[in-house]
TINU-714799 format. One line per 4 residues: number of its first residue (from 1); their letters; for each residue z, y, x of N, C-alpha, C. Coordinates in steps of 0.2 Angstrom, whole numbers. Example, Ala and Ser with C-alpha at 12.3 -4.5 7.8 and 13.67 -1.06 7.14 Angstrom:
<nodes>
1 = AS = 39 -28 66 39 -22 62 39 -16 66 ~ 35 -11 64 36 -5 68 39 0 64 .
</nodes>
This chain:
<nodes>
1 = MNIA = 0 -6 4 0 0 0 0 6 4 ~ -5 11 3 -5 17 8 0 22 5 ~ 0 27 9 5 32 8 4 36 1 ~ -3 37 0 -5 41 -6 -3 37 -12 .
5 = TLSR = -3 30 -12 -1 26 -18 6 26 -18 ~ 10 25 -13 17 24 -13 20 30 -15 ~ 18 36 -13 21 42 -14 21 44 -22 ~ 16 41 -25 16 42 -33 19 37 -37 .
9 = IAPF = 19 31 -34 23 25 -38 30 25 -36 ~ 32 26 -30 39 25 -29 44 29 -33 ~ 43 36 -34 48 40 -38 48 37 -45 ~ 42 35 -48 42 33 -55 46 26 -55 .
13 = TLYM = 44 22 -51 47 15 -51 55 16 -50 ~ 57 20 -46 64 21 -45 68 23 -51 ~ 64 28 -55 67 30 -61 67 25 -66 ~ 62 21 -67 62 15 -71 67 10 -70 .
17 = VFIA = 69 9 -63 74 4 -61 81 7 -64 ~ 82 13 -63 88 16 -66 89 15 -73 ~ 83 16 -77 83 15 -84 85 8 -86 ~ 82 3 -82 84 -4 -83 91 -6 -81 .
21 = IEGL = 94 -3 -76 101 -3 -74 105 -1 -80 ~ 104 5 -83 107 8 -88 107 4 -94 ~ 101 1 -96 101 -3 -102 105 -10 -101 ~ 105 -12 -95 109 -18 -93 117 -17 -94 .
25 = LHSL = 119 -11 -91 126 -10 -91 128 -8 -99 ~ 124 -5 -103 126 -4 -110 126 -11 -113 ~ 122 -15 -112 122 -22 -115 128 -26 -113 ~ 130 -26 -106 136 -29 -104 142 -26 -107 .
29 = AGKG = 142 -19 -107 148 -16 -110 149 -18 -118 ~ 143 -18 -121 143 -20 -128 145 -27 -130 ~ 144 -31 -125 146 -38 -126 153 -40 -123 ~ 156 -34 -120 163 -35 -118 164 -38 -111 .
33 = FLTI = 158 -38 -107 158 -40 -100 160 -35 -95 ~ 160 -29 -98 162 -23 -93 167 -19 -97 ~ 172 -16 -93 177 -12 -96 176 -5 -95 ~ 170 -3 -92 168 4 -91 168 8 -98 .
37 = PGPY = 171 13 -99 170 17 -105 163 19 -106 ~ 160 19 -112 153 21 -113 151 27 -111 ~ 156 32 -112 154 39 -109 152 39 -102 ~ 156 35 -98 155 36 -91 148 33 -88 .
41 = LLCL = 145 29 -93 138 27 -91 133 33 -91 ~ 135 39 -94 131 45 -94 131 48 -87 ~ 136 46 -83 136 49 -76 130 46 -71 ~ 127 41 -74 121 38 -70 115 43 -70 .
45 = YPVK = 115 47 -75 109 51 -75 109 56 -69 ~ 114 60 -67 114 64 -62 112 60 -55 ~ 114 54 -55 113 50 -49 105 48 -49 ~ 103 46 -55 96 45 -55 91 51 -54 .
49 = VLAV = 93 56 -56 89 62 -55 89 64 -48 ~ 95 64 -45 95 66 -38 91 61 -33 ~ 92 55 -35 88 50 -31 81 51 -31 ~ 78 52 -37 71 53 -38 69 59 -35 .
53 = ALVL = 73 65 -36 71 71 -32 71 70 -25 ~ 75 66 -22 75 65 -15 69 62 -13 ~ 67 57 -16 61 53 -15 55 58 -15 ~ 54 62 -20 49 67 -21 49 72 -15 .
57 = FLFR = 55 74 -13 55 78 -8 53 75 -1 ~ 54 69 0 52 65 6 45 64 6 ~ 42 64 0 34 63 0 31 69 -1 ~ 34 75 -1 31 81 -3 24 83 0 .
61 = HSYA = 23 81 6 17 83 9 11 79 7 ~ 13 74 3 7 70 0 4 72 -6 ~ 7 77 -9 5 80 -16 1 86 -15 ~ -5 85 -12 -9 91 -11 -13 94 -17 .
65 = EIRF = -13 89 -22 -16 91 -29 -12 96 -33 ~ -5 96 -31 -1 101 -34 -2 108 -31 ~ -4 112 -35 -6 119 -33 -3 124 -39 ~ 3 126 -38 6 130 -44 3 137 -44 .
69 = KELL = -1 139 -39 -4 145 -39 -10 145 -45 ~ -12 139 -47 -17 139 -52 -14 142 -59 ~ -7 142 -60 -4 144 -66 -5 152 -66 ~ -7 155 -61 -8 162 -61 -14 164 -65 .
73 = SPVI = -18 159 -66 -24 160 -70 -22 161 -78 ~ -23 166 -81 -21 167 -88 -23 162 -93 ~ -29 159 -92 -32 154 -96 -28 147 -95 ~ -27 145 -89 -23 139 -87 -16 140 -90 .
77 = FLFA = -13 146 -89 -6 147 -91 -5 146 -98 ~ -10 150 -102 -10 150 -109 -11 143 -112 ~ -16 139 -109 -17 132 -112 -11 128 -110 ~ -8 128 -104 -2 124 -103 4 126 -107 .
81 = SLVG = 5 132 -108 10 134 -113 9 132 -120 ~ 3 132 -122 2 130 -129 3 123 -130 ~ 0 119 -125 1 112 -125 9 110 -125 ~ 12 113 -121 20 112 -120 23 113 -127 .
85 = VVVF = 22 118 -130 25 120 -136 23 115 -142 ~ 16 114 -142 14 109 -148 17 102 -147 ~ 17 100 -141 20 93 -140 28 93 -142 ~ 31 99 -140 38 99 -142 39 99 -150 .
89 = ILWI = 35 103 -153 35 103 -161 33 96 -164 ~ 28 92 -161 27 86 -163 33 81 -162 ~ 36 82 -156 41 77 -154 47 77 -159 ~ 49 83 -161 55 84 -165 54 82 -172 .
93 = NLDQ = 47 81 -174 45 79 -181 43 72 -181 ~ 44 68 -176 41 61 -176 47 56 -174 ~ 53 57 -177 58 53 -175 60 48 -181 ~ 55 47 -185 56 42 -191 56 35 -188 .
97 = PFAT = 59 31 -192 59 24 -190 53 20 -188 ~ 47 22 -192 41 19 -191 38 21 -184 ~ 40 27 -181 38 29 -175 42 28 -169 ~ 47 24 -170 53 23 -165 53 15 -163 .
101 = MGTL = 54 14 -157 54 8 -154 61 7 -150 ~ 64 2 -151 71 1 -147 76 5 -150 ~ 82 5 -146 88 9 -148 88 16 -145 ~ 89 21 -149 90 28 -147 97 29 -146 .
105 = RGFD = 99 28 -139 106 29 -138 108 36 -137 ~ 104 40 -135 106 47 -134 110 49 -128 ~ 111 55 -127 115 58 -121 120 63 -124 ~ 125 61 -126 130 66 -129 136 68 -124 .
109 = PNLF = 135 74 -120 140 76 -116 147 77 -119 ~ 147 78 -125 153 80 -129 158 74 -129 ~ 156 68 -127 160 62 -126 165 63 -121 ~ 164 68 -116 169 70 -111 173 75 -113 .
113 = PAER = 180 75 -113 184 80 -115 184 86 -110 ~ 183 84 -104 184 90 -99 178 94 -99 ~ 179 101 -100 173 106 -101 169 106 -94 ~ 172 106 -88 168 106 -82 163 100 -82 .
117 = MRIF = 165 94 -84 161 88 -84 155 89 -89 ~ 157 92 -95 152 93 -100 146 98 -97 ~ 148 103 -94 144 108 -91 140 105 -86 ~ 143 101 -82 139 97 -76 134 93 -79 .
121 = LITT = 135 89 -84 131 84 -87 125 87 -90 ~ 127 93 -94 121 97 -97 117 100 -92 ~ 119 103 -87 115 106 -82 111 101 -79 ~ 113 95 -77 109 91 -73 104 88 -78 .
125 = RLAG = 106 87 -84 101 84 -89 95 89 -90 ~ 97 95 -91 92 100 -92 87 101 -86 ~ 90 101 -80 87 102 -74 82 95 -72 ~ 85 89 -74 81 83 -73 75 83 -77 .
129 = AALV = 77 85 -84 71 84 -89 66 89 -88 ~ 68 95 -86 63 101 -85 59 101 -79 ~ 63 99 -73 60 99 -67 58 93 -63 ~ 63 88 -63 61 82 -59 57 77 -63 .
133 = VPLM = 58 76 -70 54 71 -74 47 73 -74 ~ 46 79 -76 38 81 -77 35 80 -70 ~ 38 82 -65 34 81 -58 33 74 -57 ~ 38 70 -57 38 62 -56 33 59 -61 .
137 = EELF = 33 61 -67 29 57 -72 21 59 -71 ~ 20 66 -70 13 68 -70 10 66 -63 ~ 14 65 -58 11 62 -52 9 55 -53 ~ 13 51 -57 11 44 -58 6 43 -63 .
141 = WRSF = 7 47 -69 2 45 -74 -5 49 -73 ~ -5 56 -72 -11 59 -72 -13 61 -65 ~ -10 59 -60 -12 60 -53 -15 53 -51 ~ -10 48 -51 -12 41 -49 -15 37 -54 .
145 = LIRY = -12 35 -59 -14 30 -64 -21 31 -67 ~ -22 37 -70 -28 39 -73 -34 39 -69 ~ -33 40 -62 -38 40 -57 -39 33 -54 ~ -33 29 -54 -34 23 -51 -38 18 -56 .
149 = IISP = -37 19 -62 -41 15 -67 -48 16 -66 ~ -50 22 -64 -57 24 -63 -59 21 -56 ~ -55 21 -51 -57 18 -45 -50 17 -41 ~ -50 11 -38 -44 9 -34 -43 14 -28 .
153 = DFSK = -48 17 -26 -47 22 -21 -47 29 -24 ~ -41 30 -28 -40 35 -33 -41 42 -30 ~ -38 43 -23 -38 49 -20 -45 52 -19 ~ -50 48 -20 -57 51 -19 -60 53 -26 .
157 = TPIG = -56 51 -32 -58 53 -38 -55 60 -40 ~ -59 65 -42 -57 72 -43 -52 72 -49 ~ -47 76 -48 -42 77 -54 -46 80 -60 ~ -44 76 -65 -47 78 -72 -54 75 -74 .
161 = RFTW = -56 70 -70 -62 66 -72 -60 62 -78 ~ -65 62 -83 -64 58 -89 -68 52 -89 ~ -64 47 -91 -67 40 -94 -63 38 -100 ~ -67 35 -104 -63 32 -110 -57 27 -108 .
165 = PSFL = -59 22 -104 -53 17 -102 -47 21 -99 ~ -48 25 -94 -42 29 -91 -39 33 -96 ~ -42 36 -101 -39 40 -106 -35 36 -111 ~ -38 31 -113 -35 27 -118 -29 23 -115 .
169 = ITTV = -30 20 -109 -24 16 -106 -18 20 -105 ~ -19 26 -102 -14 30 -100 -10 33 -106 ~ -14 34 -111 -11 37 -117 -7 32 -120 ~ -9 25 -121 -5 20 -124 1 19 -120 .
173 = LFGL = 0 18 -113 6 16 -109 11 22 -109 ~ 9 28 -109 13 33 -108 18 34 -115 ~ 15 32 -120 18 31 -127 23 26 -127 ~ 21 20 -124 26 14 -124 32 15 -119 .
177 = EHNL = 31 20 -115 37 21 -110 43 25 -114 ~ 41 27 -120 46 31 -123 49 27 -130 ~ 55 28 -131 57 25 -138 54 28 -144 ~ 52 35 -144 48 38 -149 41 37 -147 .
181 = FLAG = 38 31 -148 32 29 -145 26 33 -147 ~ 26 35 -154 21 38 -157 20 45 -154 ~ 26 49 -154 27 55 -151 24 55 -144 ~ 26 49 -140 24 49 -133 17 48 -132 .
185 = MLAG = 13 44 -137 6 44 -137 3 50 -138 ~ 5 54 -143 2 60 -144 3 65 -139 ~ 9 65 -135 10 69 -129 5 67 -124 ~ 4 60 -123 0 58 -118 -7 61 -119 .
189 = IAYN = -10 61 -125 -16 63 -127 -16 71 -125 ~ -11 74 -127 -11 82 -126 -11 83 -119 ~ -7 80 -115 -7 81 -107 -14 79 -104 ~ -16 74 -106 -23 71 -104 -28 76 -105 .
193 = LLLY = -29 79 -111 -34 84 -113 -33 90 -109 ~ -26 92 -108 -25 98 -104 -28 97 -97 ~ -27 91 -94 -29 89 -88 -37 90 -87 ~ -40 87 -92 -48 88 -93 -50 95 -93 .
197 = RTKS = -46 99 -97 -49 106 -98 -48 110 -92 ~ -42 109 -89 -40 114 -83 -42 111 -76 ~ -42 104 -76 -43 101 -69 -37 103 -65 ~ -31 104 -68 -25 106 -64 -19 101 -66 .
201 = LSAC = -17 98 -61 -11 94 -62 -5 98 -63 ~ -5 104 -60 1 109 -60 1 111 -67 ~ -4 112 -71 -4 114 -78 0 109 -82 ~ -2 102 -81 2 97 -84 9 97 -83 .
205 = IFAH = 11 98 -76 18 98 -74 21 103 -78 ~ 18 109 -78 21 115 -82 22 114 -89 ~ 17 111 -92 17 110 -100 22 104 -101 ~ 23 99 -97 28 94 -98 35 97 -97 .
209 = GLTN = 36 101 -92 42 104 -91 44 108 -97 ~ 39 112 -99 41 117 -105 43 113 -111 ~ 39 107 -112 41 103 -118 48 100 -117 ~ 50 98 -111 56 95 -110 62 100 -111 .
213 = LALG = 60 106 -108 65 112 -108 67 114 -115 ~ 61 115 -119 62 116 -126 66 111 -130 ~ 64 105 -129 68 99 -132 75 99 -130 ~ 77 101 -124 84 101 -122 88 106 -125 .
217 = ISVL = 85 112 -126 88 118 -129 89 116 -137 ~ 84 113 -139 84 111 -147 90 106 -148 ~ 91 101 -143 96 96 -144 103 100 -143 ~ 103 104 -139 110 108 -138 111 112 -144 .
221 = RTGK = 106 115 -147 107 119 -153 109 115 -160 ~ 105 109 -160 106 105 -166 111 99 -166 ~ 112 97 -160 117 91 -159 113 85 -160 ~ 107 85 -160 103 78 -161 102 75 -155 .
225 = WYFW = 107 72 -152 108 69 -146 103 64 -144 ~ 101 60 -150 96 55 -149 90 57 -146 ~ 88 63 -146 82 65 -143 82 65 -135 ~ 88 65 -133 90 65 -126 91 57 -123 .
</nodes>
C-alpha cells in the first residue's frame, strides 16, 4: 500500500475501529459483563477524535488536493454553504424509523453532573464533528474511494471526475455508514454533486463541516441527543 492510499484510509479506518470498540463496550455493559457506568463510555469520543487528528496531522503533506484558498471564490463558497445548510435541513427531518438503521444511542453530556466535564465533552464533540470528521471522511470518500473506483491508481484521476459506478457506490456506502442511512445517502449525493460542480475537495470539507456544526448547535438547542 503506497503512502497516498494509506494516508486516506488510515484515519477513516482508525475512526471506524473506535466505533466498533464503542459498540462492543456498550454491548458488554448492557449484558452485565462490564461495570463501567454508561456515561463514561462517552469519554472515548475525545480519545477517538484526538487519535484521528494526530494521524491526519502526520500525513498532512500527502493531501495536496486540499486547497482551502479555493473557498475564496464566491461561487465555490456559495455552493458549499448552500449544500451544507440543505444537508443539515434534510438530516434533522429524516429521523423516522423507516430511515433509521441500528440503535441511535446518542451523545448526552448531561449524563455527567460535573459542569467542567460537560463543557469538555461538548467542546470536543463540536470540534470533532465540525473539523476532524469532515476532513477524515472527505479524504476517504471523495478523495480516495470515488477516484479509486474509477482507477486503482486513483491519484492520477482528477478530483471531481464523474462516473456512474463511483457516484452510486460511494453514495450508498456513505449512507450505510450512518444510522440515519437515508439522510446519509442524500448527504452523499449532495457532497458528490458539490464535488462535480466545483472540482474542489475543500468545498466538500467545508460543506460537511458546516452541516455537522449546524447539527451540533441544533442538538444543543433542542436536546435531541440521538442526532449525535
